[in-house]
C-alpha positions in Angstrom: 44.8 65.8 126.8 46.1 69.2 125.8 48.2 69.2 128.9 49.8 65.9 128.0 50.6 67.2 124.6 52.3 70.3 126.0 54.4 68.1 128.3 55.6 66.1 125.3 57.0 69.2 123.6 58.4 70.9 126.7 62.1 70.2 126.9 63.6 68.8 130.1 66.0 71.1 132.0 69.0 68.8 131.0 68.1 69.2 127.3 68.1 73.0 127.7 71.4 72.9 129.5 73.0 70.7 126.8 71.6 73.0 124.0 73.1 76.0 125.7 76.4 74.3 126.1 76.4 73.4 122.4 75.7 77.0 121.5 78.4 78.4 123.8 81.0 75.9 122.7 80.1 76.6 119.1 80.6 80.3 119.6 83.9 79.8 121.5 85.1 77.5 118.7 84.2 80.1 116.0 86.2 82.7 117.9 89.2 80.4 118.1 89.0 79.6 114.4 88.9 83.3 113.6 92.1 83.8 115.7 93.8 80.9 113.9 92.8 82.4 110.6 94.4 85.7 111.5 97.5 84.0 112.8 97.9 82.0 109.6 97.5 85.2 107.5 100.3 86.8 109.5 102.5 83.7 109.4 102.1 82.9 105.7 101.7 86.3 104.2 103.3 89.0 106.3 106.1 86.9 107.7 106.9 85.0 104.5 106.9 88.1 102.4 109.1 89.9 104.9 111.5 86.9 105.0 111.6 86.9 101.2 112.5 90.6 101.2 115.2 90.0 103.7 116.6 87.2 101.5 116.8 89.7 98.6 118.9 92.1 100.6 122.1 90.7 99.3 121.0 91.3 95.7 120.1 94.9 96.8 123.5 95.3 98.5 125.2 94.2 95.3 123.1 96.6 93.3 124.2 99.4 95.7 127.8 98.3 95.4 127.6 98.3 91.6 126.2 101.9 91.8 129.3 102.9 93.8 131.5 101.3 91.2 129.7 103.0 88.4 130.1 106.3 90.2 133.9 105.6 90.4 133.9 105.2 86.6 131.8 108.4 85.9 133.5 110.6 83.3 131.5 113.8 84.1 130.1 115.4 87.2 126.6 115.2 85.7 127.0 111.4 85.2 128.4 111.1 88.8 125.4 113.0 90.2 122.9 111.1 88.2 124.4 107.7 89.3 124.7 108.6 93.0 121.2 110.2 93.1 119.7 106.7 93.5 121.8 105.7 96.5 119.6 107.1 99.3 116.5 105.3 97.9 118.5 102.1 97.5 119.7 102.4 101.1 116.2 103.2 102.4 114.8 100.1 100.5 117.4 97.9 102.2 116.6 99.2 105.7 112.9 98.9 105.1 113.2 95.2 104.2 115.0 94.7 107.5 112.4 96.7 109.4 109.5 94.8 107.8 111.1 91.5 108.7 111.6 92.7 112.3 108.0 93.8 112.6 106.6 90.6 111.0 108.8 88.3 113.1 107.5 90.1 116.2 103.9 89.8 115.1 104.4 86.1 114.2 105.9 85.5 117.7 109.1 84.4 116.2 111.2 87.3 117.3 112.9 85.7 120.2 116.1 87.2 121.8 118.4 85.2 119.5 116.7 86.5 116.4 116.7 90.1 117.7 120.4 89.8 118.2 120.9 88.6 114.7 118.8 91.5 113.3 120.8 94.0 115.4 124.0 92.5 114.0 122.6 92.8 110.4 121.7 96.5 111.1 125.2 97.2 112.5 126.8 95.5 109.5 124.7 97.6 107.1 125.6 100.7 109.0 129.3 100.0 108.8 129.0 99.3 105.0 127.0 102.4 104.3 129.4 104.5 106.3 132.3 103.2 104.3 130.3 103.7 101.0 129.5 107.3 102.1 133.2 108.0 102.6 133.9 106.7 99.1 131.1 108.9 97.6 132.6 111.8 99.6 136.0 111.3 98.1 134.4 111.1 94.7 132.6 114.4 95.4 135.9 116.0 96.1 137.1 114.8 92.6 134.7 117.1 91.0 135.4 120.0 93.5 139.2 119.8 93.1 141.1 122.6 91.5 143.6 120.6 89.5 143.7 117.4 87.4 146.4 116.0 89.7 144.3 116.7 92.8 141.3 115.1 91.1 143.4 112.0 90.2 144.6 111.7 93.8 141.0 111.9 95.2 139.8 109.3 92.6 142.7 107.0 93.5 141.9 107.4 97.2 138.2 106.6 96.5 139.1 103.5 94.5 141.4 102.3 97.3 138.8 103.0 99.9 136.1 101.2 98.0 138.4 98.2 97.5 140.0 98.1 101.0 137.2 99.3 103.3 133.8 99.1 101.7 134.4 95.7 99.9 135.2 93.7 103.1 132.4 95.4 105.0 129.9 94.3 102.3 130.9 90.7 102.8 
């Protein structure tokens, strides 16, 4: 009688196999869901925030341009130096936004060859604009180093022309 009771509670080999299959499939599914959770975090946080930063670049570029214009209008060397002191940080902030987007788009598996070409074009455009802006700032630096008011006026005029003729179109 005891033997019959033990046989009642002893699982059949097919029941054990099905139970093991359920356990293994549950574990595999849990791993897959963890991966989906990580991917969603990347897509909806890292990538979205980086894309938002990239969208704000135009506002940052306009802020940079306005800083150059304010430097053109500076009445004293101290004002000029105070105004232009923020330019490296502004430039670095803009490049960081592009770099964050490039990293996030690669992590989100969205950085195909077409997008990489567009990002490269954006970087080249930024490089061209910042080079033109540096030349304008260089001309303005010569205003304060010049020996005569006429020479200073000529450098200021060159800087204004350069800002309007070169840096402006490169910004667009």
